[in-house]
C-alpha atoms as an extended CHARMM CRD file, in Angstrom:
* protein
*
       222  EXT
         1         1  MET       CA            -37.5480000000        9.0900000000        5.2460000000  PROA      1               0.0000000000
         2         2  HSD       CA            -34.3500000000        8.8670000000        7.3230000000  PROA      2               0.0000000000
         3         3  GLU       CA            -32.6900000000        5.8450000000        7.7950000000  PROA      3               0.0000000000
         4         4  SER       CA            -31.8570000000        5.3610000000       11.4010000000  PROA      4               0.0000000000
         5         5  SER       CA            -28.1230000000        4.6120000000       12.6190000000  PROA      5               0.0000000000
         6         6  SER       CA            -27.3970000000        1.1190000000       13.7250000000  PROA      6               0.0000000000
         7         7  PHE       CA            -25.5980000000        2.6660000000       16.6400000000  PROA      7               0.0000000000
         8         8  SER       CA            -26.8660000000        5.1120000000       19.3220000000  PROA      8               0.0000000000
         9         9  ALA       CA            -25.0020000000        8.3240000000       20.0310000000  PROA      9               0.0000000000
        10        10  GLY       CA            -23.5780000000        6.9450000000       23.1490000000  PROA      10              0.0000000000
        11        11  GLU       CA            -22.3700000000        3.9490000000       21.2820000000  PROA      11              0.0000000000
        12        12  GLN       CA            -20.8000000000        6.2280000000       18.6110000000  PROA      12              0.0000000000
        13        13  ALA       CA            -19.0600000000        8.1200000000       21.2440000000  PROA      13              0.0000000000
        14        14  LEU       CA            -17.6000000000        5.2520000000       22.9830000000  PROA      14              0.0000000000
        15        15  ASN       CA            -16.2770000000        3.8120000000       19.5560000000  PROA      15              0.0000000000
        16        16  ALA       CA            -14.6980000000        6.8080000000       18.7610000000  PROA      16              0.0000000000
        17        17  ARG       CA            -13.0030000000        7.0580000000       22.1420000000  PROA      17              0.0000000000
        18        18  TRP       CA            -11.7670000000        3.6010000000       22.0570000000  PROA      18              0.0000000000
        19        19  ARG       CA            -10.2540000000        4.1460000000       18.3520000000  PROA      19              0.0000000000
        20        20  ALA       CA             -8.4710000000        7.1660000000       19.4960000000  PROA      20              0.0000000000
        21        21  PHE       CA             -7.2830000000        5.2800000000       22.8040000000  PROA      21              0.0000000000
        22        22  GLN       CA             -6.0790000000        2.4720000000       20.5630000000  PROA      22              0.0000000000
        23        23  LEU       CA             -4.1980000000        4.7990000000       18.2280000000  PROA      23              0.0000000000
        24        24  ARG       CA             -2.5330000000        6.5720000000       20.9250000000  PROA      24              0.0000000000
        25        25  LEU       CA             -1.4440000000        3.2260000000       22.3850000000  PROA      25              0.0000000000
        26        26  ALA       CA             -0.0920000000        2.0100000000       18.9920000000  PROA      26              0.0000000000
        27        27  ASP       CA              1.8770000000        5.1890000000       18.7730000000  PROA      27              0.0000000000
        28        28  GLU       CA              3.3740000000        5.2400000000       22.2850000000  PROA      28              0.0000000000
        29        29  LEU       CA              4.4520000000        1.6100000000       21.8680000000  PROA      29              0.0000000000
        30        30  LYS       CA              5.8650000000        2.2710000000       18.4210000000  PROA      30              0.0000000000
        31        31  ALA       CA              8.3950000000        4.8650000000       20.0510000000  PROA      31              0.0000000000
        32        32  LEU       CA              9.6330000000        2.0730000000       22.9060000000  PROA      32              0.0000000000
        33        33  SER       CA             12.0400000000       -0.3160000000       22.6120000000  PROA      33              0.0000000000
        34        34  SER       CA             12.2790000000       -1.3660000000       26.3680000000  PROA      34              0.0000000000
        35        35  PRO       CA              9.6650000000       -4.3900000000       27.2810000000  PROA      35              0.0000000000
        36        36  THR       CA              9.5030000000       -2.8500000000       30.9150000000  PROA      36              0.0000000000
        37        37  ALA       CA              8.8060000000        0.8070000000       29.4210000000  PROA      37              0.0000000000
        38        38  MET       CA              5.9180000000       -0.7510000000       27.0560000000  PROA      38              0.0000000000
        39        39  VAL       CA              4.4000000000       -2.7130000000       29.8720000000  PROA      39              0.0000000000
        40        40  GLU       CA              4.2750000000        0.4180000000       32.0500000000  PROA      40              0.0000000000
        41        41  THR       CA              3.1670000000        2.6320000000       29.3140000000  PROA      41              0.0000000000
        42        42  ALA       CA              0.2290000000        0.4030000000       28.1840000000  PROA      42              0.0000000000
        43        43  THR       CA             -0.9100000000       -0.3920000000       31.7420000000  PROA      43              0.0000000000
        44        44  GLY       CA             -0.7070000000        3.2030000000       32.7670000000  PROA      44              0.0000000000
        45        45  LEU       CA             -2.9860000000        4.1530000000       29.5560000000  PROA      45              0.0000000000
        46        46  LEU       CA             -5.1710000000        1.2830000000       30.2430000000  PROA      46              0.0000000000
        47        47  ALA       CA             -5.8410000000        2.2540000000       33.8420000000  PROA      47              0.0000000000
        48        48  GLY       CA             -6.6620000000        5.8490000000       32.7460000000  PROA      48              0.0000000000
        49        49  TYR       CA             -9.0820000000        4.7260000000       30.2270000000  PROA      49              0.0000000000
        50        50  LEU       CA            -10.9380000000        2.5040000000       32.7490000000  PROA      50              0.0000000000
        51        51  GLY       CA            -10.4030000000        4.6780000000       35.7790000000  PROA      51              0.0000000000
        52        52  ALA       CA             -8.7030000000        1.8100000000       37.4820000000  PROA      52              0.0000000000
        53        53  SER       CA             -6.4780000000        1.9430000000       40.5460000000  PROA      53              0.0000000000
        54        54  HSD       CA             -3.9210000000       -0.5830000000       39.4630000000  PROA      54              0.0000000000
        55        55  CYS       CA             -3.1480000000       -2.4230000000       36.4160000000  PROA      55              0.0000000000
        56        56  TRP       CA             -0.2780000000       -4.9570000000       35.8510000000  PROA      56              0.0000000000
        57        57  TYR       CA              0.8050000000       -8.0960000000       33.8260000000  PROA      57              0.0000000000
        58        58  SER       CA              1.7330000000      -11.3320000000       35.6290000000  PROA      58              0.0000000000
        59        59  GLU       CA              3.5020000000      -14.1140000000       33.8860000000  PROA      59              0.0000000000
        60        60  VAL       CA              2.3310000000      -17.7300000000       34.7370000000  PROA      60              0.0000000000
        61        61  GLY       CA              4.8860000000      -20.4260000000       35.6490000000  PROA      61              0.0000000000
        62        62  ALA       CA              5.3350000000      -23.4510000000       33.6490000000  PROA      62              0.0000000000
        63        63  GLY       CA              3.1030000000      -25.4820000000       35.9740000000  PROA      63              0.0000000000
        64        64  GLY       CA              0.3610000000      -23.0870000000       35.9790000000  PROA      64              0.0000000000
        65        65  SER       CA              0.2040000000      -22.4250000000       39.7050000000  PROA      65              0.0000000000
        66        66  THR       CA              2.5920000000      -19.5690000000       40.3180000000  PROA      66              0.0000000000
        67        67  PHE       CA              2.6630000000      -16.1980000000       39.0930000000  PROA      67              0.0000000000
        68        68  PHE       CA              5.5030000000      -13.4460000000       38.4350000000  PROA      68              0.0000000000
        69        69  SER       CA              4.3750000000       -9.8750000000       38.4060000000  PROA      69              0.0000000000
        70        70  ARG       CA              5.8310000000       -7.8180000000       35.4840000000  PROA      70              0.0000000000
        71        71  ALA       CA              5.8560000000       -4.0840000000       35.5280000000  PROA      71              0.0000000000
        72        72  GLY       CA              2.6780000000       -2.2460000000       35.7880000000  PROA      72              0.0000000000
        73        73  TRP       CA              0.6060000000        0.8320000000       36.8660000000  PROA      73              0.0000000000
        74        74  PHE       CA             -0.1460000000        1.5140000000       40.5230000000  PROA      74              0.0000000000
        75        75  GLY       CA             -1.8480000000        4.5100000000       41.7410000000  PROA      75              0.0000000000
        76        76  GLU       CA             -1.2010000000        6.6420000000       44.4570000000  PROA      76              0.0000000000
        77        77  GLY       CA             -1.5000000000        4.6100000000       47.8220000000  PROA      77              0.0000000000
        78        78  ILE       CA             -1.7700000000        1.4070000000       46.1620000000  PROA      78              0.0000000000
        79        79  PRO       CA              0.9120000000       -1.0260000000       46.9390000000  PROA      79              0.0000000000
        80        80  PRO       CA              2.6450000000       -3.0590000000       44.1620000000  PROA      80              0.0000000000
        81        81  MET       CA              1.5460000000       -6.7830000000       43.7760000000  PROA      81              0.0000000000
        82        82  PRO       CA              4.1530000000       -9.2360000000       45.1730000000  PROA      82              0.0000000000
        83        83  ALA       CA              6.9840000000      -10.2270000000       42.8260000000  PROA      83              0.0000000000
        84        84  SER       CA              5.7950000000      -14.0080000000       42.8400000000  PROA      84              0.0000000000
        85        85  GLY       CA              3.4300000000      -16.1640000000       44.6950000000  PROA      85              0.0000000000
        86        86  ARG       CA              0.9080000000      -18.8750000000       44.2350000000  PROA      86              0.0000000000
        87        87  ILE       CA             -2.0600000000      -18.0900000000       42.1830000000  PROA      87              0.0000000000
        88        88  ASP       CA             -4.4450000000      -20.2490000000       44.1240000000  PROA      88              0.0000000000
        89        89  ASP       CA             -3.7800000000      -18.0370000000       47.3290000000  PROA      89              0.0000000000
        90        90  PHE       CA             -6.5580000000      -15.8770000000       45.6040000000  PROA      90              0.0000000000
        91        91  GLY       CA             -8.7110000000      -18.5780000000       45.3370000000  PROA      91              0.0000000000
        92        92  PRO       CA             -8.9940000000      -21.7410000000       43.2790000000  PROA      92              0.0000000000
        93        93  ALA       CA            -11.4450000000      -20.3420000000       40.8850000000  PROA      93              0.0000000000
        94        94  VAL       CA             -8.6690000000      -18.0880000000       39.7320000000  PROA      94              0.0000000000
        95        95  ILE       CA             -6.7300000000      -20.7800000000       37.9400000000  PROA      95              0.0000000000
        96        96  ALA       CA             -9.8370000000      -22.7380000000       36.9740000000  PROA      96              0.0000000000
        97        97  THR       CA            -11.1180000000      -19.7900000000       34.9330000000  PROA      97              0.0000000000
        98        98  LEU       CA             -7.9350000000      -18.3170000000       33.4250000000  PROA      98              0.0000000000
        99        99  SER       CA             -6.2200000000      -21.6880000000       32.4660000000  PROA      99              0.0000000000
       100       100  ALA       CA             -9.6010000000      -22.5400000000       30.7330000000  PROA      100             0.0000000000
       101       101  GLY       CA             -9.2010000000      -19.2130000000       28.5790000000  PROA      101             0.0000000000
       102       102  LYS       CA            -11.6890000000      -17.3430000000       30.3230000000  PROA      102             0.0000000000
       103       103  ASP       CA            -11.8000000000      -13.9450000000       31.8140000000  PROA      103             0.0000000000
       104       104  PHE       CA            -11.4720000000      -13.7860000000       35.6620000000  PROA      104             0.0000000000
       105       105  VAL       CA            -14.3910000000      -10.8490000000       36.2270000000  PROA      105             0.0000000000
       106       106  VAL       CA            -15.2660000000      -10.0940000000       39.8950000000  PROA      106             0.0000000000
       107       107  CYS       CA            -17.3930000000       -7.0670000000       40.3710000000  PROA      107             0.0000000000
       108       108  ASP       CA            -17.2750000000       -7.2750000000       44.2390000000  PROA      108             0.0000000000
       109       109  VAL       CA            -14.5280000000       -9.3980000000       45.8640000000  PROA      109             0.0000000000
       110       110  ALA       CA            -16.3840000000       -9.0210000000       49.2580000000  PROA      110             0.0000000000
       111       111  ALA       CA            -19.6830000000      -10.4260000000       47.9140000000  PROA      111             0.0000000000
       112       112  GLY       CA            -18.5120000000      -12.5080000000       44.8110000000  PROA      112             0.0000000000
       113       113  ALA       CA            -19.1940000000      -16.3490000000       45.0700000000  PROA      113             0.0000000000
       114       114  ARG       CA            -15.5830000000      -17.1370000000       44.2050000000  PROA      114             0.0000000000
       115       115  THR       CA            -13.7730000000      -14.7360000000       46.3300000000  PROA      115             0.0000000000
       116       116  PRO       CA            -15.0550000000      -13.7760000000       49.6570000000  PROA      116             0.0000000000
       117       117  VAL       CA            -13.0550000000      -16.7650000000       51.7340000000  PROA      117             0.0000000000
       118       118  PHE       CA             -9.8460000000      -15.1500000000       50.2140000000  PROA      118             0.0000000000
       119       119  GLY       CA            -11.1440000000      -11.7700000000       51.0890000000  PROA      119             0.0000000000
       120       120  GLY       CA             -8.1290000000      -10.9570000000       53.1540000000  PROA      120             0.0000000000
       121       121  ARG       CA             -5.6460000000      -11.5910000000       50.2710000000  PROA      121             0.0000000000
       122       122  TYR       CA             -7.4110000000       -9.1520000000       47.8950000000  PROA      122             0.0000000000
       123       123  ARG       CA             -7.7460000000       -6.7250000000       50.4890000000  PROA      123             0.0000000000
       124       124  GLY       CA             -3.8900000000       -6.8070000000       51.2700000000  PROA      124             0.0000000000
       125       125  VAL       CA             -3.2710000000       -5.5290000000       47.6140000000  PROA      125             0.0000000000
       126       126  VAL       CA             -6.5260000000       -2.8830000000       47.8920000000  PROA      126             0.0000000000
       127       127  ILE       CA             -8.4480000000       -5.0570000000       45.3880000000  PROA      127             0.0000000000
       128       128  GLY       CA            -12.4340000000       -4.5040000000       45.5530000000  PROA      128             0.0000000000
       129       129  ALA       CA            -12.9660000000       -5.6270000000       42.0960000000  PROA      129             0.0000000000
       130       130  LEU       CA            -10.8060000000       -7.5330000000       39.5910000000  PROA      130             0.0000000000
       131       131  LEU       CA            -10.6640000000       -8.0030000000       35.7280000000  PROA      131             0.0000000000
       132       132  ALA       CA             -8.1440000000      -10.5950000000       34.6580000000  PROA      132             0.0000000000
       133       133  VAL       CA             -7.4310000000      -11.3750000000       31.1160000000  PROA      133             0.0000000000
       134       134  PRO       CA             -5.6150000000      -14.5000000000       30.2150000000  PROA      134             0.0000000000
       135       135  ILE       CA             -2.8570000000      -14.5340000000       27.4560000000  PROA      135             0.0000000000
       136       136  PHE       CA             -2.3070000000      -17.9340000000       25.5750000000  PROA      136             0.0000000000
       137       137  LYS       CA              0.6170000000      -18.4970000000       23.1420000000  PROA      137             0.0000000000
       138       138  ASN       CA              1.1440000000      -21.7190000000       21.2310000000  PROA      138             0.0000000000
       139       139  GLY       CA             -1.6830000000      -23.2900000000       23.5800000000  PROA      139             0.0000000000
       140       140  ARG       CA             -0.0270000000      -22.4290000000       26.5990000000  PROA      140             0.0000000000
       141       141  TRP       CA             -1.2450000000      -20.0450000000       29.4200000000  PROA      141             0.0000000000
       142       142  GLN       CA              1.5860000000      -17.6280000000       29.7190000000  PROA      142             0.0000000000
       143       143  ALA       CA              0.2170000000      -14.4250000000       31.1220000000  PROA      143             0.0000000000
       144       144  ASN       CA             -2.6520000000      -12.2480000000       32.5110000000  PROA      144             0.0000000000
       145       145  LEU       CA             -3.3330000000       -8.6570000000       31.8140000000  PROA      145             0.0000000000
       146       146  ASN       CA             -5.0220000000       -7.6030000000       35.3230000000  PROA      146             0.0000000000
       147       147  VAL       CA             -7.1640000000       -4.4130000000       36.0910000000  PROA      147             0.0000000000
       148       148  ALA       CA             -8.3150000000       -3.4240000000       39.5290000000  PROA      148             0.0000000000
       149       149  LYS       CA            -10.3140000000       -1.0700000000       41.5300000000  PROA      149             0.0000000000
       150       150  PRO       CA            -10.2880000000       -0.5410000000       45.3500000000  PROA      150             0.0000000000
       151       151  ASP       CA            -13.9890000000       -0.6640000000       45.6580000000  PROA      151             0.0000000000
       152       152  ALA       CA            -16.8690000000       -2.8130000000       44.2350000000  PROA      152             0.0000000000
       153       153  TYR       CA            -17.5600000000       -2.0690000000       40.3430000000  PROA      153             0.0000000000
       154       154  ASP       CA            -19.4790000000       -3.3330000000       37.6740000000  PROA      154             0.0000000000
       155       155  TRP       CA            -17.0860000000       -4.3190000000       34.7020000000  PROA      155             0.0000000000
       156       156  SER       CA            -18.8060000000       -3.5770000000       31.4940000000  PROA      156             0.0000000000
       157       157  ALA       CA            -18.4860000000       -5.8310000000       28.2070000000  PROA      157             0.0000000000
       158       158  ASP       CA            -16.8230000000       -3.0460000000       26.8250000000  PROA      158             0.0000000000
       159       159  ASP       CA            -14.1840000000       -2.8450000000       29.5840000000  PROA      159             0.0000000000
       160       160  ILE       CA            -13.6740000000       -6.4010000000       28.8820000000  PROA      160             0.0000000000
       161       161  LEU       CA            -13.0120000000       -5.8810000000       25.3050000000  PROA      161             0.0000000000
       162       162  VAL       CA            -10.5080000000       -3.0880000000       25.7840000000  PROA      162             0.0000000000
       163       163  THR       CA             -8.5280000000       -5.1800000000       28.1470000000  PROA      163             0.0000000000
       164       164  ARG       CA             -8.4840000000       -8.0930000000       26.0350000000  PROA      164             0.0000000000
       165       165  ASP       CA             -7.3720000000       -5.8190000000       23.1110000000  PROA      165             0.0000000000
       166       166  VAL       CA             -4.4860000000       -4.0180000000       24.9960000000  PROA      166             0.0000000000
       167       167  ALA       CA             -3.4780000000       -7.5290000000       26.4890000000  PROA      167             0.0000000000
       168       168  GLU       CA             -2.8620000000       -8.8520000000       22.9210000000  PROA      168             0.0000000000
       169       169  ARG       CA             -1.2120000000       -5.7100000000       21.3380000000  PROA      169             0.0000000000
       170       170  THR       CA              0.8730000000       -5.0620000000       24.3180000000  PROA      170             0.0000000000
       171       171  TRP       CA              2.1100000000       -8.9570000000       24.7860000000  PROA      171             0.0000000000
       172       172  SER       CA              2.8410000000       -8.8830000000       20.9070000000  PROA      172             0.0000000000
       173       173  ALA       CA              4.7940000000       -5.6270000000       21.2170000000  PROA      173             0.0000000000
       174       174  VAL       CA              6.8530000000       -7.1720000000       24.2200000000  PROA      174             0.0000000000
       175       175  GLU       CA              7.6850000000      -10.3810000000       22.5170000000  PROA      175             0.0000000000
       176       176  ASN       CA              8.8890000000       -8.6650000000       19.5130000000  PROA      176             0.0000000000
       177       177  ALA       CA             11.1080000000       -6.2170000000       21.7760000000  PROA      177             0.0000000000
       178       178  LEU       CA             12.4670000000       -9.1990000000       23.4820000000  PROA      178             0.0000000000
       179       179  ALA       CA             13.1000000000      -10.9260000000       20.2450000000  PROA      179             0.0000000000
       180       180  GLN       CA             15.1190000000       -8.0240000000       18.8350000000  PROA      180             0.0000000000
       181       181  ALA       CA             16.9440000000       -7.5680000000       21.9310000000  PROA      181             0.0000000000
       182       182  ALA       CA             18.2510000000      -11.3400000000       21.6720000000  PROA      182             0.0000000000
       183       183  LEU       CA             19.1760000000      -10.7780000000       17.9170000000  PROA      183             0.0000000000
       184       184  ARG       CA             21.1010000000       -7.4240000000       18.9150000000  PROA      184             0.0000000000
       185       185  GLN       CA             22.9240000000       -9.5420000000       21.6960000000  PROA      185             0.0000000000
       186       186  GLU       CA             23.9760000000      -12.3260000000       19.6510000000  PROA      186             0.0000000000
       187       187  ARG       CA             25.0580000000       -9.7350000000       16.4840000000  PROA      187             0.0000000000
       188       188  ASP       CA             27.0860000000       -8.0290000000       19.4930000000  PROA      188             0.0000000000
       189       189  ARG       CA             28.6010000000      -11.3250000000       20.5040000000  PROA      189             0.0000000000
       190       190  SER       CA             29.5270000000      -12.5860000000       17.1870000000  PROA      190             0.0000000000
       191       191  GLN       CA             30.8750000000       -8.8690000000       16.3380000000  PROA      191             0.0000000000
       192       192  TYR       CA             33.1340000000       -9.2370000000       19.5280000000  PROA      192             0.0000000000
       193       193  ILE       CA             34.5570000000      -12.7100000000       18.4590000000  PROA      193             0.0000000000
       194       194  PHE       CA             35.0950000000      -11.7080000000       14.8550000000  PROA      194             0.0000000000
       195       195  ASP       CA             36.6530000000       -8.4280000000       15.9870000000  PROA      195             0.0000000000
       196       196  THR       CA             39.0930000000      -10.1780000000       18.6590000000  PROA      196             0.0000000000
       197       197  LEU       CA             40.4140000000      -12.9070000000       16.2310000000  PROA      197             0.0000000000
       198       198  SER       CA             44.0920000000      -12.9980000000       15.6240000000  PROA      198             0.0000000000
       199       199  GLU       CA             43.5440000000      -14.1340000000       12.1040000000  PROA      199             0.0000000000
       200       200  GLY       CA             42.1960000000      -11.8750000000        9.5230000000  PROA      200             0.0000000000
       201       201  LEU       CA             38.6080000000      -12.1510000000        8.4950000000  PROA      201             0.0000000000
       202       202  VAL       CA             36.9610000000      -11.0250000000        5.3740000000  PROA      202             0.0000000000
       203       203  LEU       CA             33.6410000000      -11.2480000000        4.4280000000  PROA      203             0.0000000000
       204       204  LEU       CA             32.4460000000      -10.4900000000        0.7160000000  PROA      204             0.0000000000
       205       205  THR       CA             28.9820000000       -9.9190000000       -0.7650000000  PROA      205             0.0000000000
       206       206  ALA       CA             27.6780000000      -12.3250000000       -3.7500000000  PROA      206             0.0000000000
       207       207  ASN       CA             29.2570000000       -9.3410000000       -5.8130000000  PROA      207             0.0000000000
       208       208  ASP       CA             32.7730000000       -9.9200000000       -4.1240000000  PROA      208             0.0000000000
       209       209  ASP       CA             32.1290000000       -6.3380000000       -2.5410000000  PROA      209             0.0000000000
       210       210  LEU       CA             33.7490000000       -6.0830000000        0.8810000000  PROA      210             0.0000000000
       211       211  ALA       CA             30.9900000000       -6.4570000000        3.4470000000  PROA      211             0.0000000000
       212       212  TYR       CA             33.1420000000       -6.7090000000        6.5660000000  PROA      212             0.0000000000
       213       213  ALA       CA             36.7850000000       -7.2410000000        7.6900000000  PROA      213             0.0000000000
       214       214  ASN       CA             37.7980000000       -7.4980000000       11.3730000000  PROA      214             0.0000000000
       215       215  ASP       CA             40.8040000000       -5.7030000000       12.7580000000  PROA      215             0.0000000000
       216       216  ALA       CA             43.4440000000       -8.0560000000       12.0370000000  PROA      216             0.0000000000
       217       217  ALA       CA             42.4120000000       -7.9900000000        8.3700000000  PROA      217             0.0000000000
       218       218  LEU       CA             42.4360000000       -4.4080000000        8.2450000000  PROA      218             0.0000000000
       219       219  HSD       CA             45.9860000000       -4.1140000000        9.5060000000  PROA      219             0.0000000000
       220       220  PHE       CA             47.3670000000       -7.0120000000        7.4300000000  PROA      220             0.0000000000
       221       221  SER       CA             50.1650000000       -5.7560000000        5.1970000000  PROA      221             0.0000000000
       222       222  PRO       CA             50.9790000000       -8.0340000000        2.1500000000  PROA      222             0.0000000000
């Protein structure tokens, strides 16, 4: 008697496709150091995976009522999102849902109970279906990863899971890149200060080996 698999052939194919996508995303992000390049790469890959027309990150202002668009991917003929704006211009349900840590999923902006009154706003940026996943850090709603299609579309549970996964992976990579950039900037600032001191400065290791000497020390003649 043969034991049946717990996954159908379709589910196995989907899982394999998802794993391949995760590996590609990890490899491409690992090769980048620019936060903007990371966002553009991740959103482009996710848009391709989901067949979306636009995909972008938006950061949330400290008060939780404004958005600031970060880089993203926008298909041909799709206008970029405004650089900033009020979140509730797209309906109060957006803030209420995302600030509570829930995904904002609208399959048909024109017919959805939470969005038709604000249809003009969505049409202006060519959104017919929207999936927005919130990102929380240290208990604060900091950003969203947004995916859209120009026409109505039934987002699947797998679409949502993939978007959540990309949101966390990419945001963590961006935060790490920003932290590394800040460290490099501080190191370069300290290096400049040391190098321009008129007094000689020498730093030794615990074994009294020379670790660093500024220009004044190197030119010092006893």
